[in-house]
Wavefront OBJ file of the C-alpha trace (Angstrom):
o trace
v -34.198 -39.245 -6.839
v -34.017 -37.653 -3.412
v -31.140 -35.258 -2.797
v -32.302 -33.662 0.443
v -31.613 -35.251 3.821
v -32.699 -38.892 3.546
v -32.730 -41.840 5.925
v -30.971 -44.586 3.947
v -28.464 -47.242 4.928
v -24.808 -46.453 4.346
v -22.741 -49.141 2.663
v -20.153 -50.812 4.800
v -16.988 -50.125 2.817
v -15.287 -47.056 1.442
v -14.352 -47.153 -2.242
v -10.977 -45.757 -3.292
v -10.828 -43.592 -6.391
v -7.537 -42.665 -8.053
v -6.879 -38.921 -8.375
v -5.158 -38.020 -11.663
v -3.049 -34.910 -12.098
v -4.862 -31.655 -11.421
v -6.020 -29.120 -13.993
v -5.728 -25.417 -13.345
v -8.255 -24.422 -10.687
v -11.294 -22.758 -12.227
v -10.866 -18.998 -12.290
v -13.665 -16.446 -12.765
v -14.673 -15.946 -16.380
v -13.431 -12.894 -18.257
v -15.715 -13.772 -21.194
v -19.110 -13.354 -19.554
v -20.757 -9.985 -19.130
v -24.026 -10.849 -17.394
v -25.877 -14.073 -16.622
v -29.411 -14.502 -15.300
v -31.073 -17.718 -14.121
v -34.738 -17.675 -13.200
v -35.566 -18.537 -9.600
v -38.228 -21.132 -10.472
v -39.517 -23.104 -13.412
v -41.174 -21.294 -16.310
v -42.490 -24.331 -18.221
v -43.728 -27.603 -16.717
v -45.000 -30.881 -18.186
v -47.439 -33.666 -17.362
v -44.732 -36.106 -16.414
v -43.241 -37.833 -13.389
v -39.538 -38.366 -12.772
v -36.193 -36.602 -12.593
v -32.787 -36.142 -14.264
v -34.038 -35.997 -17.903
v -30.778 -35.949 -19.905
v -31.807 -35.347 -23.510
v -30.734 -34.924 -27.115
v -32.203 -33.353 -30.230
v -32.418 -35.823 -33.129
v -32.507 -35.339 -36.883
v -36.266 -35.970 -36.869
v -36.593 -32.677 -34.906
v -37.840 -34.458 -31.784
v -36.286 -34.240 -28.360
v -35.475 -37.569 -26.716
v -34.953 -37.784 -22.986
v -34.485 -40.325 -20.192
v -35.886 -40.102 -16.698
v -35.156 -41.717 -13.373
v -37.498 -42.908 -10.600
v -40.960 -42.192 -11.918
v -43.623 -42.922 -14.504
v -42.418 -40.689 -17.298
v -45.190 -39.243 -19.436
v -47.675 -42.056 -18.738
v -48.962 -41.186 -15.289
v -51.141 -44.305 -15.218
v -48.163 -46.623 -15.706
v -45.965 -48.295 -13.090
v -43.053 -46.626 -11.337
v -39.664 -47.520 -12.906
v -36.107 -46.593 -12.050
v -35.289 -45.637 -15.655
v -37.157 -44.901 -18.870
v -36.893 -43.128 -22.219
v -39.438 -40.787 -23.786
v -39.926 -38.733 -26.922
v -40.821 -35.091 -26.218
v -42.576 -32.909 -28.798
v -44.026 -29.434 -28.947
v -42.706 -26.016 -27.989
v -41.440 -25.365 -24.477
v -44.751 -23.890 -23.355
v -46.769 -26.880 -24.594
v -44.604 -29.953 -24.069
v -46.017 -33.406 -24.763
v -44.311 -36.722 -24.233
v -44.595 -40.403 -25.028
v -42.869 -43.239 -23.175
v -40.778 -45.460 -25.461
v -38.843 -47.931 -23.286
v -38.519 -48.589 -19.554
v -36.514 -50.582 -17.018
v -34.695 -53.630 -18.391
v -35.460 -52.497 -21.922
v -33.013 -49.624 -21.437
v -30.130 -51.041 -19.425
v -29.017 -53.433 -16.721
v -27.675 -53.136 -13.198
v -24.099 -54.423 -13.120
v -23.249 -54.342 -9.431
v -26.216 -56.309 -8.072
v -27.598 -53.586 -5.815
v -28.656 -49.972 -6.012
v -30.452 -48.554 -9.019
v -30.001 -47.536 -12.662
v -29.837 -43.841 -13.546
v -29.599 -42.022 -16.893
v -26.781 -39.469 -16.863
v -26.308 -38.388 -20.464
v -27.780 -38.708 -23.946
v -26.476 -37.792 -27.396
v -28.027 -37.928 -30.868
v -25.810 -38.756 -33.843
v -28.236 -38.076 -36.630
v -31.181 -40.266 -35.609
v -29.049 -42.735 -33.639
v -29.450 -42.327 -29.884
v -26.847 -43.132 -27.252
v -27.687 -43.172 -23.543
v -25.240 -43.286 -20.623
v -26.686 -45.498 -17.862
v -25.129 -45.488 -14.413
v -25.171 -47.895 -11.511
v -25.919 -45.791 -8.438
v -25.889 -47.029 -4.872
v -29.169 -47.186 -2.998
v -28.138 -44.228 -0.830
v -27.056 -42.264 -3.938
v -23.588 -41.789 -2.461
v -21.375 -43.629 -4.922
v -21.540 -44.652 -8.578
v -19.556 -47.860 -9.168
v -20.240 -48.540 -12.867
v -21.634 -47.181 -16.130
v -22.212 -48.207 -19.728
v -23.571 -46.828 -23.010
v -26.746 -48.145 -24.641
v -27.654 -47.572 -28.296
v -30.949 -47.181 -30.152
v -31.304 -47.215 -33.948
v -35.101 -46.890 -33.990
v -35.703 -43.561 -32.224
v -35.569 -44.903 -28.697
v -37.947 -47.845 -28.947
v -35.347 -50.597 -28.515
v -31.893 -50.481 -26.983
v -28.763 -52.606 -27.109
v -25.496 -52.657 -25.177
v -22.518 -54.879 -24.507
v -23.948 -57.401 -22.047
v -20.560 -58.812 -21.048
v -19.958 -56.067 -18.520
v -20.021 -52.317 -17.911
v -17.881 -50.022 -20.017
v -16.586 -48.250 -16.892
v -16.247 -49.547 -13.351
v -14.289 -49.083 -10.106
v -15.977 -45.657 -9.699
v -13.858 -44.215 -12.544
v -15.587 -42.121 -15.234
v -18.949 -43.503 -14.112
v -21.069 -40.323 -14.329
v -21.131 -39.554 -18.059
v -22.764 -36.894 -20.222
v -22.049 -35.587 -23.705
v -21.339 -32.334 -25.482
v -24.598 -31.240 -27.119
v -23.940 -30.155 -30.719
v -27.468 -29.298 -31.768
v -29.904 -31.163 -33.971
v -28.454 -34.591 -34.742
v -25.002 -33.287 -33.833
v -24.980 -30.955 -36.852
v -22.823 -28.373 -35.057
v -20.039 -30.854 -34.293
v -16.586 -29.545 -35.268
v -15.289 -33.009 -36.235
v -16.290 -36.671 -36.431
v -16.045 -37.286 -32.685
v -18.563 -37.378 -29.879
v -17.192 -35.726 -26.744
v -18.112 -37.203 -23.370
v -17.570 -35.701 -19.918
v -17.226 -37.774 -16.777
v -16.901 -37.655 -13.009
v -15.223 -40.189 -10.749
v -16.722 -41.473 -7.527
v -20.223 -40.086 -7.501
v -22.733 -38.044 -9.460
v -22.550 -35.243 -6.856
v -21.138 -34.625 -3.384
v -20.926 -37.939 -1.544
v -22.886 -36.862 1.492
v -21.623 -39.709 3.666
v -18.087 -39.510 2.246
v -18.361 -43.028 0.881
v -16.080 -41.910 -1.954
v -14.175 -38.659 -2.449
v -16.426 -35.840 -3.592
v -16.030 -35.059 -7.308
v -13.896 -31.960 -7.787
v -12.429 -32.892 -11.198
v -14.205 -33.038 -14.547
v -12.748 -35.343 -17.194
v -13.192 -35.534 -20.964
v -13.161 -38.336 -23.523
v -13.765 -38.558 -27.256
v -14.964 -41.392 -29.455
v -15.738 -41.681 -33.182
v -19.369 -40.720 -33.726
v -20.289 -44.153 -35.131
v -18.654 -46.106 -32.269
v -19.925 -44.420 -29.111
v -20.935 -47.776 -27.561
v -17.543 -49.366 -28.343
v -15.298 -49.038 -25.301
v -12.177 -49.863 -27.329
v -12.702 -46.717 -29.429
v -12.628 -44.277 -26.513
v -9.741 -41.876 -25.905
v -9.258 -39.720 -22.822
v -7.992 -36.193 -22.610
v -4.408 -36.222 -21.305
v -3.063 -32.845 -22.310
v -3.704 -29.204 -21.450
v -5.957 -26.486 -22.900
v -3.011 -25.105 -24.865
v -1.747 -28.519 -25.925
v -4.582 -31.065 -26.194
v -3.581 -34.707 -26.217
v -5.453 -38.008 -26.027
v -4.729 -41.474 -24.679
v -6.518 -44.801 -24.974
v -5.615 -45.472 -21.347
v -8.105 -44.280 -18.737
v -5.305 -43.927 -16.176
v -3.677 -41.263 -18.358
v -6.647 -38.922 -18.105
v -6.245 -35.378 -16.811
v -9.077 -33.160 -15.625
v -10.225 -30.349 -17.875
v -11.808 -28.551 -14.928
v -10.940 -28.588 -11.242
v -13.143 -26.734 -8.794
v -12.544 -27.440 -5.122
v -14.902 -24.786 -3.808
v -17.212 -25.654 -0.939
v -20.568 -23.960 -0.505
v -22.825 -23.779 2.527
v -19.985 -24.612 4.873
v -22.286 -24.725 7.902
v -26.064 -24.598 8.285
v -28.241 -23.720 11.239
v -30.351 -26.813 10.554
v -28.146 -29.832 11.383
v -30.436 -32.147 9.409
v -29.585 -30.484 6.079
v -26.533 -31.152 3.928
v -23.616 -28.746 4.245
v -20.027 -28.218 3.066
v -20.932 -29.194 -0.490
v -18.757 -29.652 -3.579
v -19.972 -27.978 -6.774
v -19.151 -30.325 -9.678
v -22.089 -32.637 -10.328
v -23.916 -34.543 -13.055
v -24.858 -31.903 -15.580
v -24.581 -31.076 -19.242
v -22.346 -29.302 -21.738
v -24.023 -27.251 -24.462
v -22.075 -26.013 -27.428
v -23.588 -22.569 -27.939
v -22.911 -22.291 -31.663
v -24.029 -18.654 -32.158
v -21.587 -17.576 -29.446
v -18.999 -20.277 -30.226
v -18.809 -21.202 -26.551
v -19.169 -24.339 -24.441
v -21.433 -24.018 -21.403
v -21.370 -26.507 -18.524
v -24.364 -26.459 -16.192
v -23.668 -27.933 -12.754
v -25.326 -27.736 -9.338
v -24.995 -28.319 -5.633
v -27.781 -28.944 -3.160
v -28.956 -25.319 -2.988
v -27.386 -23.657 -6.026
v -26.713 -23.820 -9.748
v -23.221 -23.284 -11.130
v -22.405 -22.316 -14.732
v -19.013 -22.550 -16.462
v -17.779 -21.583 -19.937
v -14.914 -22.535 -22.233
v -13.796 -21.825 -25.822
v -13.028 -25.512 -26.532
v -14.354 -28.839 -25.171
v -11.163 -29.168 -23.108
v -11.171 -25.617 -21.810
v -9.857 -23.593 -20.308
v -13.037 -23.778 -18.229
v -13.935 -20.716 -16.174
v -16.587 -20.007 -13.549
v -19.345 -18.006 -15.227
v -22.195 -17.615 -12.717
v -23.708 -19.049 -9.539
v -27.375 -18.913 -8.569
v -28.031 -19.530 -4.864
v -31.619 -20.502 -3.995
v -31.038 -20.753 -0.200
v -31.298 -23.923 1.886
v -34.835 -22.949 2.905
v -37.966 -24.434 1.388
v -39.224 -21.491 -0.668
v -41.197 -23.396 -3.300
v -42.889 -22.594 -5.606
v -41.265 -19.160 -6.062
v -37.599 -19.922 -5.334
v -36.018 -23.347 -5.793
v -33.049 -24.885 -7.561
v -32.711 -28.483 -8.620
v -30.342 -31.206 -9.745
v -29.430 -32.971 -12.998
v -29.072 -29.637 -14.818
v -29.153 -29.621 -18.628
v -29.319 -26.901 -21.314
v -30.983 -28.635 -24.303
v -29.817 -27.200 -27.615
v -33.352 -27.372 -29.042
v -34.342 -24.414 -26.873
v -31.346 -22.218 -27.710
v -32.249 -18.849 -29.240
v -30.942 -17.804 -32.641
v -28.481 -15.371 -31.068
v -27.309 -17.918 -28.481
v -28.084 -15.645 -25.548
v -31.315 -17.214 -24.307
v -31.760 -20.865 -23.350
v -33.769 -23.092 -21.048
v -32.331 -25.021 -18.142
v -33.899 -28.312 -17.053
v -33.541 -29.184 -13.351
v -35.541 -31.196 -10.839
v -36.430 -31.197 -7.159
v -37.474 -34.432 -5.486
v -40.195 -35.740 -5.225
v -43.730 -36.473 -6.354
v -44.447 -38.957 -3.584
v -45.402 -38.459 -0.808
v -45.192 -34.656 -1.207
v -45.669 -32.919 -4.528
v -42.656 -31.015 -5.844
v -43.009 -28.116 -8.271
v -40.475 -29.684 -10.636
v -40.464 -33.479 -10.367
v -41.128 -33.670 -14.105
v -39.517 -32.294 -17.249
v -39.058 -28.722 -15.971
v -37.589 -25.667 -17.695
v -36.493 -22.204 -16.585
v -34.965 -19.333 -18.533
v -31.231 -18.614 -18.607
v -29.998 -15.449 -20.307
v -26.342 -14.652 -20.900
v -24.563 -11.719 -22.508
v -20.880 -11.995 -23.393
v -18.631 -9.197 -22.241
v -18.242 -6.295 -24.648
v -14.516 -5.398 -24.504
v -15.125 -1.756 -25.421
v -13.836 0.948 -23.121
v -16.344 2.601 -20.769
v -18.557 5.102 -22.572
v -20.955 6.361 -19.902
v -20.435 10.102 -19.347
v -20.752 12.074 -16.147
v -24.498 12.300 -15.552
v -27.139 12.195 -12.861
v -28.491 8.900 -14.255
v -28.701 5.906 -11.931
v -26.810 3.046 -13.578
v -29.113 0.583 -11.815
v -31.910 1.635 -14.152
v -30.138 0.749 -17.403
v -31.779 -1.915 -19.546
v -28.645 -4.071 -19.467
v -28.251 -4.003 -15.667
v -28.550 -7.385 -13.920
v -29.028 -7.364 -10.114
v -26.971 -9.973 -8.228
v -26.653 -11.224 -4.660
v -25.108 -13.998 -2.617
v -28.610 -15.441 -2.151
v -32.138 -14.133 -1.720
v -35.444 -15.339 -0.350
v -37.269 -13.232 -2.949
v -37.765 -14.470 -6.525
v -36.213 -11.304 -7.956
v -34.165 -8.344 -6.766
v -36.249 -5.547 -8.236
v -36.811 -4.074 -4.752
v -33.187 -2.906 -4.952
v -34.003 -0.440 -7.728
v -37.736 0.223 -7.560
v -37.256 3.520 -5.723
v -39.465 2.399 -2.848
v -37.592 1.933 0.425
v -40.633 0.255 1.978
v -39.793 -2.825 -0.119
v -36.655 -4.817 0.541
v -34.770 -8.028 -0.117
v -32.890 -10.227 2.319
v -30.470 -13.134 2.145
v -31.683 -15.297 5.011
v -30.653 -18.629 3.548
v -30.042 -20.916 6.519
v -26.254 -20.654 6.287
v -24.007 -19.597 9.148
v -22.307 -17.209 6.743
v -19.789 -14.474 7.250
v -20.933 -11.998 4.614
v -23.888 -10.894 2.564
v -23.714 -8.815 -0.598
v -25.940 -7.013 -3.103
v -25.031 -5.475 -6.420
v -25.354 -5.072 -10.167
v -23.483 -6.405 -13.191
v -23.219 -5.052 -16.745
v -22.184 -6.623 -20.066
v -19.566 -3.927 -20.632
v -17.352 -1.746 -18.495
v -18.906 1.306 -16.917
v -17.289 4.122 -14.979
v -18.699 4.918 -11.567
v -17.713 6.925 -8.514
v -20.678 6.823 -6.149
v -22.936 4.198 -4.610
v -26.051 4.960 -2.586
v -27.763 2.293 -0.534
v -30.557 2.073 2.006
v -30.448 -0.745 4.516
v -33.619 -2.721 5.178
v -35.716 -3.009 8.278
v -34.174 -5.804 10.371
v -36.096 -8.845 11.479
v -36.010 -10.438 14.876
v -33.158 -12.808 13.947
v -31.100 -10.693 11.553
v -31.210 -8.511 8.499
v -28.371 -6.040 9.047
v -24.668 -5.414 8.550
v -22.715 -5.655 11.785
v -20.119 -3.143 10.565
v -19.619 -0.648 7.762
v -19.917 -2.550 4.459
v -17.424 -2.234 1.629
v -18.010 -1.289 -1.995
v -16.386 -3.589 -4.555
v -16.216 -3.513 -8.350
v -15.862 -6.452 -10.722
v -12.672 -6.311 -12.767
v -11.695 -9.168 -15.114
v -14.331 -11.320 -13.447
v -13.036 -10.740 -9.904
v -14.473 -8.566 -7.140
v -11.990 -6.079 -5.714
v -12.317 -3.366 -3.078
v -12.723 0.164 -4.375
v -9.851 2.380 -3.264
v -10.475 5.603 -1.388
v -14.114 5.026 -0.473
v -15.713 7.543 1.884
v -19.129 6.905 3.439
v -21.618 9.492 4.710
v -23.243 9.734 7.126
v -21.360 7.689 9.685
v -22.529 4.084 9.386
v -24.840 2.791 12.105
v -24.529 -1.008 12.384
v -27.195 -3.400 13.607
v -30.832 -2.705 14.332
v -30.304 1.013 14.886
v -29.675 1.634 11.183
v -33.086 0.516 9.905
v -34.070 2.189 6.603
v -31.070 4.514 6.863
v -29.587 5.806 3.607
v -25.842 6.056 2.929
v -23.638 7.429 0.176
v -20.234 5.959 -0.613
v -17.994 8.153 -2.787
v -14.729 7.036 -4.356
v -12.422 8.062 -7.209
v -13.798 7.152 -10.614
v -13.175 3.509 -11.397
v -14.179 1.173 -14.217
v -15.709 -2.259 -13.855
v -18.406 -4.627 -15.088
v -20.179 -4.764 -11.749
v -20.515 -3.131 -8.358
v -21.641 -4.498 -5.016
v -21.965 -3.651 -1.336
v -20.573 -6.425 0.864
v -20.360 -6.750 4.634
v -20.602 -8.993 7.665
v -24.072 -10.454 8.173
v -25.767 -9.895 11.529
v -28.268 -11.512 13.851
v -28.828 -15.013 15.149
v -29.503 -16.191 11.586
v -26.662 -14.247 9.959
v -28.314 -12.348 7.144
v -28.523 -8.865 5.646
v -31.290 -6.837 4.019
v -31.331 -3.926 1.625
v -34.155 -1.597 0.568
v -32.385 0.274 -2.202
v -29.162 0.377 -4.191
v -28.035 2.917 -6.793
v -24.787 3.523 -8.662
v -23.633 6.708 -10.401
v -20.887 8.268 -12.441
v -21.424 11.863 -11.434
v -19.744 15.172 -10.790
v -18.363 15.120 -7.260
v -15.524 16.151 -5.041
v -14.776 13.644 -2.306
v -14.335 14.629 1.338
v -13.819 18.328 0.766
v -13.659 18.814 4.523
v -10.953 16.122 4.953
v -13.009 14.580 7.775
v -12.372 11.003 6.566
v -8.930 11.528 5.062
v -5.834 10.783 7.103
v -3.282 10.130 4.362
v -2.643 11.317 0.838
v -3.520 8.569 -1.610
v -6.484 7.559 -3.769
v -8.690 10.550 -2.871
v -6.502 13.547 -2.144
v -3.064 13.808 -3.725
v -0.162 16.222 -3.365
v 1.961 17.879 -6.043
v 5.115 19.392 -4.607
v 8.036 18.747 -2.286
v 6.968 20.651 0.843
v 5.945 19.006 4.084
v 2.227 18.237 4.071
v -0.392 16.362 6.056
v -3.645 16.747 7.963
v -4.479 18.469 11.245
v -7.048 16.924 13.575
v -8.836 18.026 16.678
v -10.690 20.997 15.200
v -8.516 23.777 16.616
v -6.916 24.514 13.219
v -9.825 23.740 10.873
v -12.351 26.055 9.296
v -15.126 23.646 10.265
v -15.289 20.127 11.579
v -12.339 18.334 13.091
v -9.818 18.151 10.263
v -8.052 20.227 7.617
v -5.117 19.861 5.212
v -1.815 21.668 5.750
v 1.373 22.417 3.805
v 4.538 23.982 5.268
v 8.069 24.837 4.160
v 10.881 27.203 5.196
v 12.614 27.436 1.833
v 11.754 28.547 -1.675
v 10.097 25.607 -3.458
v 7.570 27.222 -5.762
v 3.906 26.152 -6.088
v 2.645 23.376 -3.802
v -0.754 21.851 -4.557
v -3.338 19.687 -2.799
v -5.047 17.813 -5.669
v -7.956 15.549 -6.553
v -8.704 13.870 -9.888
v -12.346 14.286 -10.957
v -14.609 13.082 -13.771
v -16.338 15.938 -15.594
v -18.693 16.529 -18.498
v -16.836 17.884 -21.539
v -17.697 21.493 -22.247
v -19.130 22.125 -18.780
v -18.501 25.090 -16.466
v -17.556 24.387 -12.858
v -16.997 26.499 -9.789
v -14.212 25.328 -7.495
v -13.907 26.874 -4.042
v -11.979 26.378 -0.825
v -11.175 28.062 2.470
v -7.508 29.118 2.717
v -5.464 30.297 5.712
v -1.817 31.264 5.261
v 1.104 32.656 7.217
v 2.198 36.219 6.589
v 5.057 35.396 4.204
v 2.714 33.781 1.661
v 2.213 36.161 -1.261
v 0.002 34.054 -3.519
v -2.564 31.282 -3.267
v -3.639 29.242 -6.296
v -6.849 27.512 -7.251
v -7.838 25.867 -10.530
v -7.493 22.707 -12.605
v -5.170 20.788 -14.895
v -5.882 18.265 -17.639
v -3.923 16.535 -20.350
v -2.571 19.330 -22.507
v -3.804 22.309 -20.523
v -4.636 24.055 -17.271
v -6.446 27.049 -15.779
v -5.048 28.178 -12.440
v -5.987 31.461 -10.745
v -3.467 33.222 -8.495
v -4.883 35.271 -5.616
v -3.045 37.395 -3.067
v -4.117 36.503 0.513
v -6.381 39.176 2.009
v -5.261 38.656 5.613
v -2.759 36.336 7.256
v -3.867 33.670 9.718
v -7.542 34.096 8.832
v -9.580 31.593 6.810
v -10.747 33.206 3.563
v -12.887 31.622 0.867
v -11.340 31.625 -2.599
v -13.029 30.414 -5.787
v -12.653 30.216 -9.540
v -14.691 29.146 -12.569
v -13.285 26.339 -14.721
v -14.328 26.103 -18.377
v -13.799 22.456 -19.263
v -12.667 21.987 -22.878
v -14.987 20.074 -25.186
v -12.548 17.171 -25.500
v -11.761 16.736 -21.779
v -13.637 14.354 -19.455
v -11.187 14.252 -16.522
v -9.516 17.103 -14.665
v -7.319 17.412 -11.613
v -8.355 20.229 -9.303
v -5.468 22.007 -7.589
v -5.515 24.217 -4.499
v -2.268 25.514 -3.041
v 0.179 28.338 -2.565
v 3.525 29.680 -3.607
v 6.168 28.557 -1.123
v 8.560 31.415 -1.925
v 10.622 31.478 1.263
v 10.317 31.954 5.009
v 7.958 30.002 7.234
v 5.309 29.464 4.543
v 2.213 27.744 5.903
v -1.063 26.882 4.191
v -4.130 25.449 5.870
v -6.967 24.342 3.580
v -10.512 23.243 4.396
v -14.072 22.887 3.071
v -13.234 22.488 -0.613
v -16.312 22.529 -2.857
v -17.178 21.905 -6.502
v -20.405 22.577 -8.347
v -21.693 22.908 -11.882
v -22.369 26.456 -13.051
v -25.414 27.083 -15.214
v -24.651 28.691 -18.549
l 1 2 3 4 5 6 7 8 9 10 11 12 13 14 15 16 17 18 19 20 21 22 23 24 25 26 27 28 29 30 31 32 33 34 35 36 37 38 39 40 41 42 43 44 45 46 47 48 49 50 51 52 53 54 55 56 57 58 59 60 61 62 63 64 65 66 67 68 69 70 71 72 73 74 75 76 77 78 79 80 81 82 83 84 85 86 87 88 89 90 91 92 93 94 95 96 97 98 99 100 101 102 103 104 105 106 107 108 109 110 111 112 113 114 115 116 117 118 119 120 121 122 123 124 125 126 127 128 129 130 131 132 133 134 135 136 137 138 139 140 141 142 143 144 145 146 147 148 149 150 151 152 153 154 155 156 157 158 159 160 161 162 163 164 165 166 167 168 169 170 171 172 173 174 175 176 177 178 179 180 181 182 183 184 185 186 187 188 189 190 191 192 193 194 195 196 197 198 199 200 201 202 203 204 205 206 207 208 209 210 211 212 213 214 215 216 217 218 219 220 221 222 223 224 225 226 227 228 229 230 231 232 233 234 235 236 237 238 239 240 241 242 243 244 245 246 247 248 249 250 251 252 253 254 255 256 257 258 259 260 261 262 263 264 265 266 267 268 269 270 271 272 273 274 275 276 277 278 279 280 281 282 283 284 285 286 287 288 289 290 291 292 293 294 295 296 297 298 299 300 301 302 303 304 305 306 307 308 309 310 311 312 313 314 315 316 317 318 319 320 321 322 323 324 325 326 327 328 329 330 331 332 333 334 335 336 337 338 339 340 341 342 343 344 345 346 347 348 349 350 351 352 353 354 355 356 357 358 359 360 361 362 363 364 365 366 367 368 369 370 371 372 373 374 375 376 377 378 379 380 381 382 383 384 385 386 387 388 389 390 391 392 393 394 395 396 397 398 399 400 401 402 403 404 405 406 407 408 409 410 411 412 413 414 415 416 417 418 419 420 421 422 423 424 425 426 427 428 429 430 431 432 433 434 435 436 437 438 439 440 441 442 443 444 445 446 447 448 449 450 451 452 453 454 455 456 457 458 459 460 461 462 463 464 465 466 467 468 469 470 471 472 473 474 475 476 477 478 479 480 481 482 483 484 485 486 487 488 489 490 491 492 493 494 495 496 497 498 499 500 501 502 503 504 505 506 507 508 509 510 511 512 513 514 515 516 517 518 519 520 521 522 523 524 525 526 527 528 529 530 531 532 533 534 535 536 537 538 539 540 541 542 543 544 545 546 547 548 549 550 551 552 553 554 555 556 557 558 559 560 561 562 563 564 565 566 567 568 569 570 571 572 573 574 575 576 577 578 579 580 581 582 583 584 585 586 587 588 589 590 591 592 593 594 595 596 597 598 599 600 601 602 603 604 605 606 607 608 609 610 611 612 613 614 615 616 617 618 619 620 621 622 623 624 625 626 627 628 629 630 631 632 633 634 635 636 637 638 639 640 641 642 643 644 645 646 647 648 649 650 651 652 653 654 655 656 657 658 659 660 661 662 663 664 665 666 667 668 669 670 671 672 673 674 675 676 677 678 679
């Protein structure tokens, strides 16, 4: 089945598909910690064909159906549909054809082709969803269910007409409940369906599928249309109706990917809900839906068959032909037979067209590894340290897309290696980052930009650091970058440090506008830390009190600029009052190692009426603040103190200020520093 740009005749009419009431739009998952999908197949097979929906029967064999090929008998004739039995472990798959063509199903609409879309095993009874698909693959007008009671050798179905028609619920697959359905929670088989088409209708013959629907049917009556009920409720209040028109989507995702491509002959502006598969991951008690679009895979998760469904992960393989190292595929399934005992490792089957005339690396039963780790809800536990969080065993690198099969160049410590996201899209932004299966605290990111190519590979402006919180990426507050960012070609291999107040999240990334004629970015290194630091001690990038520098007091305060009042550089902090107000402090909240010793310093200049300056720290339940008499008015003088952090304290607020005890009391502060003191 060809899903790339194809030269086929468009049908002459446009089919209308009713749009039932919307479900809640799919939000990012708060359940997932990390998810990894391999960039290419790991296990292949001596077969020919695509789609391969499958089920695991009581006899411990995997049964699967293919479209457009020869199946496992490469000397046989090409057929549009067939069924095979697959045996052996994933790394040594063997198959045997069982039934083909008219033995499996019939074409109801008189034109187009038959396609398998879903298979389920109830014990050793096999059910196969067979779809009528137009010759240009752009609309699916009908579907029915065939049944086999002899392990796939012979099939029967209601020959009076299709079970579903008028483009409604005509792309069908089933919830996979393990061997023979042994993990099923009740006596029903659950079936998922799309209206209109099996994926984006490239020629807009029918509306693109953006809603996923659900039905249930008694396990012994899957091929009996009168026994089907359709989900008509909500995730919190499930309900069922025998009327198809009462159905409500369990998942709505109206996202569009690859909005515009440089190559006008490739498909763009793609919807993301397509013919896929739902695996019940019993060890994790979670439902996983594997979907795809032309250049990407999309994973969703839910606690129940009806949801609420949430976006779990996306894997973007680019619109470029990067086979055999980087490629996606369609007809995604996650067969339960290959699920690990802990539920965290599985194999995804997906195909790329075609075997004729050009060989494809995956136009056969093709498997790649998927690894997921649910989110650990524990509070962050990583202390202040010099350790790069990118090097942790549970760190998963992520990006918008990448031409490279992995992202290890981000953390290999070698800035001569790099990754880039040239993917053929006229995109606004590129991003690179890491995710973790539990919250971490961090306050510094270091990155080295790559060496640009002729047509791109740079950020056109200073990028932004974001953290992932509750599944969503949000800008870090108070970020300060050094040195000054150099956009475009001039910044090749340049290293930058972004500091910000300590924040917690399950991921971090650097995101910015992509540059060049081909709109892409490159990165040669990325690190993340939770370390001892004081941000912008010279106030050079601070113009307002807020996330970085705070103020404790009621006196007038602000920042001078221009350099004529600073100790060094262009800027300094100031505080001023003409009445008695007591201590006034410039402050910053800082992560520290419990039990450590720190030296805090700063350059102070005061007016003559100031009798005391203060420097030190506060924490919950205590403080240590040193009072020092100014040595000379109107002259910058360095003051310092040693802070002994209590053994049970991991956060302090440093304070630097003065006693505003009357008169024209002025303080100017600059070049604040903090360092660890060796015992």
